[in-house]
C-alpha positions as CSV (number, residue, x, y, z in Angstrom):
1,V,106.2,122.2,63.2
2,K,103.4,121.3,60.7
3,P,102.4,117.6,59.7
4,G,104.6,116.1,57.6
5,R,107.6,118.5,58.1
6,A,110.7,117.7,59.9
7,V,111.3,117.5,63.5
8,D,115.1,118.2,64.2
9,S,116.2,116.5,67.4
10,G,119.4,118.2,67.0
11,R,121.9,117.4,69.9
12,S,119.7,114.1,69.8
13,G,122.1,112.3,67.4
14,G,120.9,114.8,64.7
15,A,118.7,112.9,63.4
16,V,115.9,114.2,61.5
17,T,112.3,112.1,61.2
18,A,108.8,113.3,59.5
19,V,106.1,114.1,61.8
20,R,103.6,112.2,59.9
21,A,105.7,109.3,60.7
22,F,104.8,109.3,64.2
23,G,101.5,108.4,65.8
24,T,100.2,109.5,69.3
25,Q,101.1,106.1,70.8
26,A,104.7,106.2,69.7
27,L,105.4,109.7,70.7
28,A,104.4,108.3,74.3
29,N,106.2,105.4,74.4
30,I,109.4,107.5,73.1
31,L,108.8,109.9,75.9
32,K,108.0,107.2,78.5
33,A,111.2,105.1,77.6
34,F,113.1,108.2,78.2
35,T,111.3,109.0,81.3
36,R,112.1,105.8,83.2
37,A,115.3,105.2,82.0
38,E,116.2,108.7,83.8
39,A,117.7,109.8,80.8
40,M,115.1,112.5,79.5
41,D,117.2,114.8,76.7
42,A,115.7,118.0,76.8
43,A,116.5,118.7,73.3
44,L,114.7,115.7,72.1
45,F,111.9,116.7,74.5
46,R,111.6,120.1,72.8
47,A,111.6,118.8,69.4
48,L,108.5,116.2,70.0
49,S,106.4,118.8,72.1
50,P,105.2,120.6,69.1
51,A,104.4,117.4,67.1
52,I,102.1,116.4,70.1
53,L,100.5,119.7,69.9
54,Q,99.5,118.9,66.3
55,L,97.8,115.4,67.5
56,P,94.1,115.0,67.0
57,S,92.8,114.8,70.4
58,D,90.5,111.9,69.8
59,T,93.9,109.6,68.8
60,F,95.0,110.0,72.6
61,D,93.9,107.6,75.2
62,A,94.7,107.7,79.3
63,Q,98.0,105.9,79.1
64,A,99.1,107.9,76.3
65,V,98.5,111.3,78.3
66,A,100.1,109.8,81.4
67,G,102.9,109.1,79.8
68,M,103.4,112.6,78.3
69,V,102.5,114.3,81.1
70,G,105.2,112.3,83.1
71,A,107.6,113.4,80.6
72,C,106.6,117.0,81.0
73,V,107.8,116.3,85.1
74,A,110.7,114.8,84.3
75,Y,111.4,117.4,82.0
76,G,110.9,120.0,84.5
77,A,112.8,118.6,87.3
78,E,115.9,118.2,85.1
79,Q,115.3,121.9,83.6
80,G,113.9,123.8,86.1
81,A,111.2,125.2,83.4
82,L,107.5,124.0,82.4
83,D,106.1,123.4,78.9
84,E,103.4,124.8,80.2
85,A,101.6,125.4,76.6
86,L,101.9,121.4,76.1
87,L,100.8,120.7,79.5
88,R,97.7,123.1,79.2
89,H,97.4,120.5,75.6
90,L,97.5,117.9,77.6
91,A,95.3,118.9,80.7
92,G,92.6,119.9,77.8
93,I,92.7,116.2,76.2
94,G,92.3,114.8,79.9
95,L,89.3,116.1,80.5
96,E,88.1,115.4,77.4
97,I,89.0,111.6,78.0
98,A,87.4,111.6,81.4
99,L,84.3,112.9,80.0
100,R,84.2,110.5,77.2
101,T,86.0,106.9,78.7
102,D,83.8,103.9,79.2
103,T,86.8,103.0,81.7
104,P,87.1,105.8,84.5
105,V,88.7,103.9,86.7
106,S,91.7,102.6,85.0
107,D,91.6,105.8,82.9
108,A,92.1,107.7,86.4
109,A,94.4,105.3,87.8
110,A,96.6,106.1,84.8
111,V,96.1,109.8,84.6
112,L,95.8,111.3,87.6
113,P,99.2,110.4,89.5
114,P,101.2,112.2,87.2
115,F,99.1,115.1,87.2
116,A,99.2,114.9,90.8
117,R,103.1,115.6,90.7
118,V,102.5,118.5,88.6
119,L,100.5,120.2,91.2
120,A,102.4,119.0,93.7
121,G,105.5,120.8,92.4
122,D,107.6,117.3,91.5
123,T,108.8,119.4,88.4
124,G,110.6,122.1,90.8
125,V,108.2,124.6,89.4
126,Q,104.8,125.6,90.9
127,L,102.5,125.5,88.0
128,V,99.7,128.6,88.0
129,G,97.3,130.2,86.0
130,P,94.9,128.2,83.2
131,G,97.0,125.1,83.5
132,R,96.4,124.1,87.2
133,Y,92.7,125.2,86.7
134,W,92.5,122.6,84.1
135,I,94.1,120.1,85.8
136,A,92.1,120.6,88.7
137,Q,88.6,119.9,86.9
138,I,90.1,116.4,85.8
139,F,90.4,115.4,89.4
140,R,86.6,117.0,89.6
141,Q,85.4,115.1,86.7
142,Y,86.9,111.7,87.8
143,S,85.5,112.5,91.4
144,L,82.3,112.3,89.9
145,R,82.4,109.7,87.4
146,L,84.2,107.3,90.1
147,Q,81.5,107.7,92.6
148,E,79.1,106.1,90.0
149,E,81.4,102.8,89.3
150,E,80.3,99.6,91.5
151,A,82.5,98.3,94.1
152,D,83.3,95.8,91.4
153,A,84.7,97.8,89.0
154,F,88.1,98.7,91.3
155,A,91.2,96.7,91.9
156,V,93.1,97.2,94.8
157,L,96.0,98.9,93.4
158,E,93.8,101.4,91.5
159,V,92.2,102.7,94.8
160,S,95.7,103.2,95.8
161,L,96.8,105.2,93.1
162,I,93.8,107.4,92.8
163,V,94.0,107.6,96.9
164,N,97.5,108.7,96.6
165,S,97.0,111.3,93.7
166,L,94.2,113.4,95.7
167,T,96.3,113.3,98.8
168,K,99.8,114.3,96.3
169,S,98.0,116.9,94.4
170,G,96.6,118.3,97.3
171,L,93.1,118.4,96.8
172,Q,91.9,115.7,99.2
173,A,89.8,118.0,100.9
174,D,87.8,118.8,97.8
175,H,86.6,115.3,97.3
176,K,85.6,113.9,100.8
177,P,82.8,112.4,99.4
178,L,85.0,110.4,96.5
179,L,87.3,109.4,99.4
180,Q,84.5,107.9,101.5
181,Y,83.3,106.3,98.7
182,L,86.6,104.7,97.9
183,S,87.2,103.9,101.8
184,S,83.3,101.7,101.4
185,V,84.8,100.5,98.2
186,T,88.2,99.0,100.2
187,R,86.3,97.5,102.9
188,Q,84.3,95.2,100.3
189,V,87.0,94.1,99.7
190,P,87.9,90.4,101.3
191,T,90.6,90.9,103.7
192,D,92.8,87.7,101.7
193,L,92.7,89.3,98.4
194,F,95.1,92.3,99.3
195,P,98.2,92.0,97.9
196,A,101.3,93.2,100.5
197,R,102.3,96.5,98.3
198,S,98.8,97.6,97.1
199,L,98.0,97.3,100.8
200,S,100.8,99.2,101.9
201,L,100.2,102.0,99.3
202,L,96.9,102.1,100.3
203,A,97.2,102.5,103.8
204,N,99.5,104.9,103.5
205,A,97.6,107.1,101.3
206,F,94.4,106.7,103.7
207,A,96.5,107.2,106.4
208,N,97.0,111.2,104.9
209,A,93.5,111.6,103.6
210,L,91.2,109.7,106.0
211,P,93.5,109.6,109.2
212,S,90.2,108.7,111.4
213,D,88.3,106.0,109.6
214,V,88.6,103.3,112.4
215,A,86.4,100.7,110.3
216,L,88.8,101.3,107.5
217,F,91.9,100.8,109.3
218,D,90.9,98.2,111.4
219,H,89.9,96.3,108.0
220,L,93.2,97.0,106.4
221,A,94.8,95.8,109.8
222,S,93.1,92.4,109.3
223,A,93.9,92.4,105.5
224,C,97.6,92.6,106.8
225,L,97.3,89.6,108.9
226,H,96.3,87.2,106.2
227,I,99.5,88.2,103.9
228,P,102.6,85.7,104.7
229,P,105.6,87.4,105.9
230,H,107.6,86.7,103.3
231,A,105.4,88.8,100.7
232,Y,106.4,91.7,102.7
233,D,109.6,93.5,101.1
234,S,111.0,96.0,103.1
235,D,108.9,99.3,101.1
236,S,105.8,97.5,102.1
237,I,106.7,97.5,105.9
238,A,107.9,101.0,106.1
239,F,104.7,102.1,104.5
240,L,102.4,100.1,106.7
241,A,104.0,101.1,109.8
242,N,104.2,104.8,108.7
243,A,100.6,104.6,108.1
244,F,99.7,102.8,111.4
245,A,101.9,104.9,113.5
246,R,99.8,108.0,112.1
247,Q,96.4,106.5,113.5
248,P,95.0,108.9,116.0
249,S,94.2,105.7,118.6
250,P,96.2,102.5,119.1
251,S,95.5,99.8,115.8
252,P,93.3,96.8,117.8
253,S,95.3,94.0,119.2
254,P,95.5,91.0,116.1
255,S,93.3,89.1,118.3
256,S,90.6,91.2,118.1
257,L,90.3,91.2,114.5
258,S,88.1,88.9,112.9
259,S,88.8,87.9,109.5
260,T,84.5,86.7,109.6
261,S,83.8,90.3,110.5
262,S,86.2,92.3,108.4
263,S,85.1,90.5,105.5
264,R,81.2,91.1,106.0
265,G,80.0,91.9,103.5
266,S,81.8,90.9,101.0
267,S,81.2,87.6,99.5
268,S,79.2,89.1,96.8
269,L,81.7,91.1,95.7
270,R,84.2,87.9,95.7
271,R,81.6,86.2,93.3
272,S,81.3,89.2,91.0
273,P,83.0,88.2,87.7
274,S,84.1,91.5,87.0
275,F,85.8,91.8,90.6
276,R,88.1,88.3,89.8
277,A,89.0,90.4,86.4
278,K,90.1,93.2,88.4
279,A,92.0,91.0,91.3
280,E,93.8,89.8,88.4
281,L,96.0,92.8,88.8
282,D,96.3,92.4,92.3
283,K,97.9,88.9,92.0
284,F,101.0,87.5,93.4
285,D,103.7,86.0,91.2
286,A,104.4,82.7,93.0
287,S,106.7,81.5,90.6
288,A,109.8,83.0,91.9
289,N,108.6,81.0,95.4
290,D,109.4,77.3,93.6
291,A,113.5,78.3,93.9
292,G,113.3,79.0,97.3
293,K,113.6,82.5,97.2
294,P,110.2,84.2,98.6
295,R,109.0,87.5,97.4
296,L,106.6,89.6,96.4
297,G,105.8,89.5,92.7
298,L,104.6,92.5,91.4
299,T,102.7,93.0,88.0
300,V,104.7,95.3,85.3
301,S,101.7,97.6,85.4
302,E,101.7,97.6,89.4
303,V,105.7,98.5,89.4
304,L,105.6,101.4,86.9
305,L,102.4,102.9,88.0
306,A,103.5,102.9,91.9
307,E,106.9,104.6,91.0
308,A,104.2,107.5,89.3
309,I,103.2,108.6,92.7
310,V,105.9,106.8,94.8
311,P,109.4,108.6,93.9
312,G,111.7,106.9,96.7
313,P,110.7,104.2,99.2
314,F,110.4,106.5,102.1
315,D,108.8,109.5,100.8
316,F,105.6,109.6,103.0
317,K,104.6,112.8,101.6
Protein backbone atom coordinates (compact mmCIF):
# COMPACT_ATOMS: atom_id res chain seq x y z
CA VAL A 1 0.00 0.00 0.00
CA LYS A 2 1.43 3.34 -1.05
CA PRO A 3 0.56 6.71 0.47
CA GLY A 4 -2.42 8.11 -1.36
CA ARG A 5 -3.68 4.71 -2.51
CA ALA A 6 -6.81 3.19 -1.06
CA VAL A 7 -7.05 0.68 1.75
CA ASP A 8 -9.90 -1.78 1.29
CA SER A 9 -11.20 -3.01 4.63
CA GLY A 10 -12.99 -5.87 2.87
CA ARG A 11 -15.21 -7.62 5.33
CA SER A 12 -15.16 -4.56 7.60
CA GLY A 13 -18.01 -3.01 5.62
CA GLY A 14 -16.15 -2.69 2.33
CA ALA A 15 -15.23 0.91 3.05
CA VAL A 16 -12.44 2.39 0.95
CA THR A 17 -10.41 5.12 2.59
CA ALA A 18 -7.42 7.03 1.28
CA VAL A 19 -4.35 6.22 3.33
CA ARG A 20 -3.29 9.84 3.19
CA ALA A 21 -6.42 10.72 5.15
CA PHE A 22 -5.01 8.81 8.10
CA GLY A 23 -2.46 10.26 10.44
CA THR A 24 -0.49 8.35 13.02
CA GLN A 25 -2.76 9.35 15.87
CA ALA A 26 -5.90 8.55 13.86
CA LEU A 27 -4.67 5.04 13.07
CA ALA A 28 -3.62 4.51 16.68
CA ASN A 29 -7.00 5.70 17.95
CA ILE A 30 -8.90 3.43 15.55
CA LEU A 31 -6.93 0.39 16.68
CA LYS A 32 -7.15 1.32 20.37
CA ALA A 33 -10.92 1.71 20.09
CA PHE A 34 -11.34 -1.75 18.61
CA THR A 35 -8.95 -3.23 21.17
CA ARG A 36 -10.74 -1.70 24.15
CA ALA A 37 -14.08 -2.82 22.79
CA GLU A 38 -12.65 -6.36 22.59
CA ALA A 39 -13.84 -6.43 19.00
CA MET A 40 -10.62 -6.46 17.00
CA ASP A 41 -11.56 -6.92 13.34
CA ALA A 42 -8.88 -9.06 11.72
CA ALA A 43 -9.62 -7.79 8.22
CA LEU A 44 -9.43 -4.18 9.37
CA PHE A 45 -6.17 -4.82 11.20
CA ARG A 46 -4.62 -6.46 8.13
CA ALA A 47 -5.77 -3.51 6.02
CA LEU A 48 -4.33 -0.88 8.35
CA SER A 49 -1.04 -2.66 9.04
CA PRO A 50 0.57 -1.69 5.67
CA ALA A 51 -0.57 1.90 6.19
CA ILE A 52 1.21 2.01 9.55
CA LEU A 53 4.41 0.77 7.94
CA GLN A 54 4.29 3.75 5.58
CA LEU A 55 4.06 6.38 8.32
CA PRO A 56 7.20 8.43 9.10
CA SER A 57 8.72 7.35 12.39
CA ASP A 58 8.94 10.93 13.67
CA THR A 59 5.13 11.18 13.65
CA PHE A 60 4.83 8.58 16.41
CA ASP A 61 4.75 9.25 20.12
CA ALA A 62 4.77 6.74 22.98
CA GLN A 63 0.98 6.62 23.25
CA ALA A 64 0.60 5.83 19.54
CA VAL A 65 3.17 3.03 19.72
CA ALA A 66 1.50 1.63 22.84
CA GLY A 67 -1.92 1.63 21.21
CA MET A 68 -0.69 -0.09 18.08
CA VAL A 69 1.29 -2.73 19.97
CA GLY A 70 -1.80 -3.37 22.10
CA ALA A 71 -3.74 -3.94 18.89
CA CYS A 72 -1.06 -6.40 17.71
CA VAL A 73 -1.53 -8.33 20.96
CA ALA A 74 -5.31 -8.40 20.52
CA TYR A 75 -4.96 -9.50 16.89
CA GLY A 76 -2.44 -12.19 17.79
CA ALA A 77 -4.60 -13.55 20.60
CA GLU A 78 -7.60 -13.75 18.26
CA GLN A 79 -5.84 -15.13 15.19
CA GLY A 80 -3.09 -17.20 16.81
CA ALA A 81 -0.52 -15.44 14.64
CA LEU A 82 1.68 -12.38 15.02
CA ASP A 83 2.17 -9.58 12.53
CA GLU A 84 5.92 -9.78 13.09
CA ALA A 85 6.78 -7.21 10.43
CA LEU A 86 4.60 -4.62 12.16
CA LEU A 87 5.89 -5.53 15.61
CA ARG A 88 9.51 -5.19 14.48
CA HIS A 89 8.65 -1.82 12.93
CA LEU A 90 6.96 -0.59 16.10
CA ALA A 91 9.82 -1.91 18.23
CA GLY A 92 12.27 0.10 16.14
CA ILE A 93 10.17 3.24 16.56
CA GLY A 94 9.78 2.51 20.27
CA LEU A 95 13.54 2.32 20.66
CA GLU A 96 13.96 5.58 18.75
CA ILE A 97 11.47 7.27 21.09
CA ALA A 98 13.30 5.87 24.12
CA LEU A 99 16.52 7.45 22.88
CA ARG A 100 15.12 10.89 22.04
CA THR A 101 12.30 11.43 24.54
CA ASP A 102 12.32 14.25 27.08
CA THR A 103 9.70 12.44 29.18
CA PRO A 104 11.15 8.96 29.74
CA VAL A 105 9.03 8.16 32.80
CA SER A 106 5.61 8.71 31.25
CA ASP A 107 6.75 7.21 27.96
CA ALA A 108 8.08 4.08 29.67
CA ALA A 109 4.81 3.72 31.59
CA ALA A 110 2.93 3.82 28.28
CA VAL A 111 5.19 1.73 26.04
CA LEU A 112 6.56 -1.01 28.29
CA PRO A 113 3.25 -2.67 29.34
CA PRO A 114 2.10 -3.69 25.83
CA PHE A 115 5.60 -4.78 24.83
CA ALA A 116 5.76 -6.83 28.06
CA ARG A 117 2.58 -8.59 26.98
CA VAL A 118 4.24 -9.51 23.69
CA LEU A 119 7.26 -10.99 25.47
CA ALA A 120 5.01 -12.81 27.94
CA GLY A 121 3.20 -14.54 25.11
CA ASP A 122 -0.22 -12.97 25.71
CA THR A 123 -0.71 -13.24 21.96
CA GLY A 124 -0.62 -17.02 22.25
CA VAL A 125 2.53 -16.99 20.12
CA GLN A 126 6.08 -16.73 21.44
CA LEU A 127 8.01 -14.02 19.62
CA VAL A 128 11.55 -15.01 18.64
CA GLY A 129 14.31 -13.53 16.54
CA PRO A 130 14.91 -9.83 15.78
CA GLY A 131 11.57 -8.65 17.14
CA ARG A 132 12.27 -10.04 20.60
CA TYR A 133 15.79 -8.60 20.55
CA TRP A 134 14.60 -5.08 19.72
CA ILE A 135 11.92 -5.15 22.39
CA ALA A 136 14.55 -6.19 24.94
CA GLN A 137 16.62 -3.21 23.79
CA ILE A 138 13.67 -0.89 24.48
CA PHE A 139 13.57 -2.17 28.07
CA ARG A 140 17.34 -1.74 28.34
CA GLN A 141 17.28 1.84 27.11
CA TYR A 142 14.43 2.88 29.41
CA SER A 143 16.19 1.16 32.29
CA LEU A 144 19.20 3.42 31.74
CA ARG A 145 17.11 6.55 31.22
CA LEU A 146 14.88 6.04 34.25
CA GLN A 147 17.81 5.71 36.63
CA GLU A 148 18.85 9.22 35.61
CA GLU A 149 15.49 10.69 36.68
CA GLU A 150 14.83 12.35 40.04
CA ALA A 151 12.35 10.76 42.44
CA ASP A 152 9.85 13.58 41.92
CA ALA A 153 9.56 12.66 38.22
CA PHE A 154 7.58 9.50 39.07
CA ALA A 155 3.92 9.03 39.91
CA VAL A 156 3.00 5.96 41.95
CA LEU A 157 0.96 4.69 39.01
CA GLU A 158 3.95 5.03 36.68
CA VAL A 159 6.23 3.10 39.02
CA SER A 160 3.64 0.31 39.30
CA LEU A 161 3.27 0.06 35.52
CA ILE A 162 7.03 -0.06 34.95
CA VAL A 163 7.67 -2.66 37.66
CA ASN A 164 4.74 -4.77 36.46
CA SER A 165 6.13 -4.60 32.93
CA LEU A 166 9.54 -5.84 34.05
CA THR A 167 8.04 -8.80 35.90
CA LYS A 168 5.50 -9.69 33.22
CA SER A 169 8.16 -9.60 30.49
CA GLY A 170 10.41 -11.92 32.46
CA LEU A 171 13.24 -9.41 32.26
CA GLN A 172 13.38 -8.43 35.93
CA ALA A 173 16.63 -10.31 36.52
CA ASP A 174 18.29 -8.20 33.81
CA HIS A 175 17.20 -4.93 35.39
CA LYS A 176 17.90 -5.36 39.10
CA PRO A 177 19.54 -1.90 39.42
CA LEU A 178 16.41 -0.23 38.02
CA LEU A 179 14.15 -2.20 40.35
CA GLN A 180 16.28 -1.23 43.33
CA TYR A 181 16.16 2.40 42.24
CA LEU A 182 12.38 2.27 41.86
CA SER A 183 12.19 0.75 45.33
CA SER A 184 14.11 3.77 46.62
CA VAL A 185 11.77 6.11 44.74
CA THR A 186 8.74 4.37 46.23
CA ARG A 187 10.09 4.63 49.78
CA GLN A 188 10.37 8.40 49.32
CA VAL A 189 6.67 8.81 48.54
CA PRO A 190 4.79 9.98 51.68
CA THR A 191 2.68 7.12 53.00
CA ASP A 192 -0.50 9.20 52.94
CA LEU A 193 -0.26 9.85 49.18
CA PHE A 194 -0.67 6.32 47.83
CA PRO A 195 -3.96 5.59 46.02
CA ALA A 196 -5.42 2.17 46.80
CA ARG A 197 -5.39 0.75 43.26
CA SER A 198 -1.89 1.97 42.40
CA LEU A 199 -0.60 0.76 45.77
CA SER A 200 -2.08 -2.70 45.23
CA LEU A 201 -0.59 -3.02 41.74
CA LEU A 202 2.75 -1.75 43.01
CA ALA A 203 2.88 -4.15 45.98
CA ASN A 204 1.98 -7.11 43.79
CA ALA A 205 4.62 -6.16 41.21
CA PHE A 206 7.36 -5.78 43.82
CA ALA A 207 6.30 -9.08 45.41
CA ASN A 208 7.42 -10.69 42.15
CA ALA A 209 10.45 -8.49 41.55
CA LEU A 210 11.95 -7.77 45.01
CA PRO A 211 10.20 -10.08 47.48
CA SER A 212 12.92 -9.69 50.13
CA ASP A 213 12.98 -5.87 50.21
CA VAL A 214 11.88 -5.52 53.84
CA ALA A 215 12.21 -1.73 53.97
CA LEU A 216 10.03 -1.35 50.89
CA PHE A 217 7.25 -3.60 52.17
CA ASP A 218 7.32 -1.96 55.59
CA HIS A 219 6.73 1.35 53.80
CA LEU A 220 3.93 -0.11 51.67
CA ALA A 221 2.31 -1.69 54.73
CA SER A 222 2.31 1.68 56.45
CA ALA A 223 0.80 3.24 53.34
CA CYS A 224 -2.02 0.67 53.46
CA LEU A 225 -2.95 1.90 56.92
CA HIS A 226 -3.31 5.48 55.68
CA ILE A 227 -5.97 4.55 53.14
CA PRO A 228 -9.56 4.56 54.45
CA PRO A 229 -11.18 1.12 54.24
CA HIS A 230 -13.95 2.27 51.87
CA ALA A 231 -11.32 3.29 49.31
CA TYR A 232 -10.33 -0.31 48.63
CA ASP A 233 -12.19 -2.29 45.99
CA SER A 234 -12.18 -6.08 45.82
CA ASP A 235 -9.38 -6.19 43.25
CA SER A 236 -7.13 -3.99 45.37
CA ILE A 237 -7.68 -6.17 48.43
CA ALA A 238 -6.93 -9.30 46.42
CA PHE A 239 -3.70 -7.87 45.01
CA LEU A 240 -2.50 -6.64 48.42
CA ALA A 241 -3.34 -9.92 50.12
CA ASN A 242 -1.43 -11.78 47.43
CA ALA A 243 1.57 -9.46 47.71
CA PHE A 244 1.95 -9.58 51.49
CA ALA A 245 1.18 -13.30 51.70
CA ARG A 246 4.22 -13.95 49.52
CA GLN A 247 6.63 -12.16 51.83
CA PRO A 248 9.40 -14.39 53.20
CA SER A 249 8.69 -13.30 56.79
CA PRO A 250 5.58 -12.07 58.60
CA SER A 251 4.65 -8.45 57.99
CA PRO A 252 5.18 -6.03 60.88
CA SER A 253 2.24 -5.48 63.18
CA PRO A 254 0.30 -2.22 62.65
CA SER A 255 1.53 -0.86 65.97
CA SER A 256 5.13 -1.14 64.79
CA LEU A 257 4.51 0.89 61.66
CA SER A 258 5.20 4.53 62.36
CA SER A 259 3.98 7.00 59.78
CA THR A 260 6.75 9.31 60.90
CA SER A 261 9.53 6.80 60.37
CA SER A 262 8.09 5.41 57.14
CA SER A 263 7.83 8.90 55.70
CA ARG A 264 11.34 9.87 56.72
CA GLY A 265 13.12 11.66 53.91
CA SER A 266 9.87 12.36 52.07
CA SER A 267 9.13 15.88 53.30
CA SER A 268 11.33 17.51 50.67
CA LEU A 269 9.77 15.34 47.99
CA ARG A 270 6.29 16.39 49.13
CA ARG A 271 7.24 20.05 48.63
CA SER A 272 8.58 19.51 45.13
CA PRO A 273 6.39 21.15 42.43
CA SER A 274 7.25 18.35 40.04
CA PHE A 275 6.12 15.72 42.55
CA ARG A 276 2.87 17.59 43.21
CA ALA A 277 2.17 17.61 39.48
CA LYS A 278 2.86 13.89 39.24
CA ALA A 279 0.65 13.25 42.25
CA GLU A 280 -2.31 14.52 40.22
CA LEU A 281 -2.21 11.18 38.39
CA ASP A 282 -2.79 9.39 41.67
CA LYS A 283 -5.64 11.41 43.17
CA PHE A 284 -8.92 10.05 44.42
CA ASP A 285 -12.15 11.26 42.84
CA ALA A 286 -14.06 11.98 46.03
CA SER A 287 -17.10 13.44 44.28
CA ALA A 288 -18.86 10.05 44.30
CA ASN A 289 -18.71 10.02 48.08
CA ASP A 290 -21.08 12.98 48.24
CA ALA A 291 -23.92 10.67 47.26
CA GLY A 292 -23.11 8.34 50.13
CA LYS A 293 -21.58 5.73 47.87
CA PRO A 294 -17.93 5.48 48.90
CA ARG A 295 -15.69 4.13 46.17
CA LEU A 296 -12.22 4.48 44.79
CA GLY A 297 -12.23 6.91 41.88
CA LEU A 298 -9.66 6.06 39.23
CA THR A 299 -8.46 8.43 36.57
CA VAL A 300 -9.14 7.36 33.00
CA SER A 301 -5.43 6.90 32.36
CA GLU A 302 -5.11 4.70 35.46
CA VAL A 303 -7.93 2.41 34.40
CA LEU A 304 -6.71 2.03 30.83
CA LEU A 305 -3.05 1.59 31.72
CA ALA A 306 -3.81 -0.84 34.53
CA GLU A 307 -5.93 -2.93 32.19
CA ALA A 308 -3.01 -3.09 29.79
CA ILE A 309 -1.01 -5.15 32.29
CA VAL A 310 -3.68 -6.80 34.40
CA PRO A 311 -5.83 -9.04 32.15
CA GLY A 312 -8.07 -10.17 35.01
CA PRO A 313 -8.68 -9.34 38.67
CA PHE A 314 -6.89 -12.45 39.94
CA ASP A 315 -4.10 -12.79 37.39
CA PHE A 316 -1.09 -12.45 39.69
CA LYS A 317 1.57 -13.70 37.26
